[in-house]
C-alpha positions in Angstrom: -18.4 13.7 0.8 -15.0 14.3 -0.8 -13.4 11.1 -2.1 -9.7 11.1 -2.8 -8.1 8.0 -4.5 -4.5 7.1 -4.2 -3.1 5.0 -7.0 0.3 3.8 -8.3 2.5 0.8 -8.8 3.3 -1.4 -5.8 5.7 -0.2 -3.2 5.2 3.5 -4.0 3.9 4.5 -0.6 0.2 4.5 -1.3 -0.9 3.0 2.1 1.5 5.2 4.0 0.2 8.3 2.2 -3.4 7.2 2.8 -2.8 6.8 6.6 -1.1 10.2 6.7 -3.9 11.9 4.8 -6.5 10.3 7.0 -4.7 11.6 10.0 -4.3 15.1 8.5 -8.0 15.4 7.5 -9.2 13.7 10.7 -11.0 10.9 8.8 -10.6 7.3 7.9 -9.4 5.5 4.8 -10.3 2.4 2.8 -7.6 -0.2 2.8 -6.6 -2.0 -0.4 -8.8 -5.1 -0.4 -6.4 -7.0 -2.8 -3.8 -7.3 0.0 -6.3 -8.9 2.4 -7.6 -11.2 -0.3 -4.1 -12.4 -1.4 -2.9 -12.9 2.1 -5.9 -15.1 2.7 -6.0 -16.9 -0.6 -2.4 -16.9 -1.8 -0.7 -15.1 -4.7 -1.5 -17.7 -7.3 -4.5 -15.7 -8.7 -6.4 -15.9 -11.9 -8.1 -13.2 -13.9 -11.5 -14.4 -12.4 -10.2 -13.6 -9.0 -9.9 -9.9 -9.9 -13.7 -9.5 -10.0 -13.8 -11.1 -6.5 -11.2 -8.6 -5.4 -13.1 -5.8 -7.0 -16.3 -6.7 -5.1 -14.3 -6.8 -1.9 -12.9 -3.3 -2.6 -16.3 -2.0 -3.5 -17.8 -3.4 -0.3 -15.1 -1.9 1.9 -15.4 1.5 0.2 -19.2 1.6 0.4 -19.2 0.5 4.1 -16.7 3.2 5.1 -18.5 5.9 3.1 -21.7 5.0 4.9 -19.9 5.0 8.3 -18.4 8.4 7.6 -21.8 9.8 6.5 -23.4 8.6 9.7 -20.5 9.9 11.9 -19.6 13.1 10.2 -22.5 14.2 8.1 -22.4 15.0 4.4 -19.1 16.8 4.2 -16.3 14.4 5.4 -13.2 13.4 3.4 -12.6 9.8 2.6 -9.2 8.5 1.5 -9.3 5.4 -0.8 -6.2 3.2 -1.2 -6.7 2.0 -4.8 -9.9 1.8 -6.8 -11.2 0.0 -9.9 -8.6 1.8 -12.1 -5.9 -0.1 -10.3 -7.7 -3.4 -11.0 -8.0 -2.4 -14.7 -4.3 -1.7 -15.0 -3.4 -4.8 -13.0 -5.6 -7.0 -15.1 -4.5 -5.6 -18.4 -0.8 -5.9 -17.4 -0.9 -9.4 -16.0 -3.7 -11.0 -18.2 -3.9 -8.7 -21.3 -7.6 -8.1 -20.7 -10.1 -6.7 -18.1 -13.4 -8.0 -17.0 -16.2 -5.8 -18.4 -17.7 -5.6 -14.9 -14.6 -3.8 -13.6 -14.8 -1.4 -16.5 -18.5 -0.8 -15.7 -17.7 0.0 -12.1 -15.1 2.5 -13.2 -17.9 4.3 -15.1 -20.3 4.1 -12.1 -18.0 5.2 -9.3 -17.6 8.9 -8.5 -14.5 10.4 -7.0 -13.2 13.9 -6.5 -9.5 13.6 -7.3 -6.6 11.2 -7.7 -3.1 11.2 -6.4 -0.6 9.1 -8.3 2.4 7.9 -6.3 5.7 8.1 -8.2 8.3 5.3 -8.3 11.0 7.3 -6.6 10.8 5.5 -3.3 12.9 2.4 -2.9 11.1 -0.9 -3.5 10.3 -2.7 -0.3 10.0 -6.5 -0.5 6.9 -8.2 1.0 5.2 -11.5 0.4 2.7 -10.0 -2.1 4.8 -7.7 -4.3 5.7 -9.0 -7.7 7.7 -6.4 -9.6 10.9 -5.3 -7.8 12.6 -3.9 -11.0 12.4 -0.2 -11.5 11.7 -0.7 -15.3 8.5 -2.6 -14.6 7.4 -0.2 -11.9 8.0 2.8 -14.2 6.1 1.1 -17.0 3.1 0.6 -14.6 3.4 4.2 -13.4 3.0 5.3 -17.0 -0.1 3.1 -17.4 -1.6 4.8 -14.4 -0.6 8.2 -15.7 -2.2 7.4 -19.1 -5.4 6.4 -17.3 -5.5 9.7 -15.4 -4.7 11.8 -18.5 -7.7 10.3 -20.3 -10.3 11.0 -17.6 -11.7 14.4 -16.4 -11.0 14.5 -12.7 -8.1 16.5 -11.2 -5.0 14.5 -10.5 -1.5 15.1 -9.2 1.7 13.1 -9.0 3.3 12.9 -5.6 7.0 12.3 -5.3 9.8 12.6 -2.9 10.1 11.6 0.8 7.1 10.8 2.9 7.0 14.3 4.2 7.3 15.9 0.8 4.6 13.6 -0.5 2.2 14.5 2.3 2.9 18.3 1.8 2.4 18.0 -2.0 -0.8 16.0 -1.6 -2.4 18.2 1.0 -1.5 21.4 -1.0 -3.1 19.9 -4.1 -6.2 18.6 -2.2 -6.7 21.9 -0.3 -6.4 23.9 -3.6 -8.8 21.7 -5.6 -11.3 20.7 -3.0 -11.3 23.4 -0.3 -10.2 26.7 -1.8 -13.6 28.2 -2.6 
């Protein structure tokens, strides 16, 4: 199973890229559970809620991975819209701390590569997004980049239009995961 994680600040095209990649690789993708949780419970969240969100994300990811294993065998690709690293950055940015259980999950989860979405797309307002200013989005982008620099998996920044992002992402994925 090849697991590809898409991360980045809000409104940087993560979900769009996940859907495009899933279509390109004829697979499915794990939706960001935080959106579902916040739509149901509201945006007035506390640091304790992030562990609940983490558990929902883990469950969604595990369920889809099992479904893909059953349907496609041992070699499918799974696209993941955010992971525990996003919860770490989010928690540290908003609350200046992170639940140790989230940090433990980061150590226990295994992925094959990361794609980091750049802030060069226009911010699109929706009821869940909190940071419309480019300065904050760029600050968060650098937090994600710092996270990726300090881990060992291959990663790549995707920028530009939706088409350019998809081409950049698939070229990187194909080179890293499928070129042998």
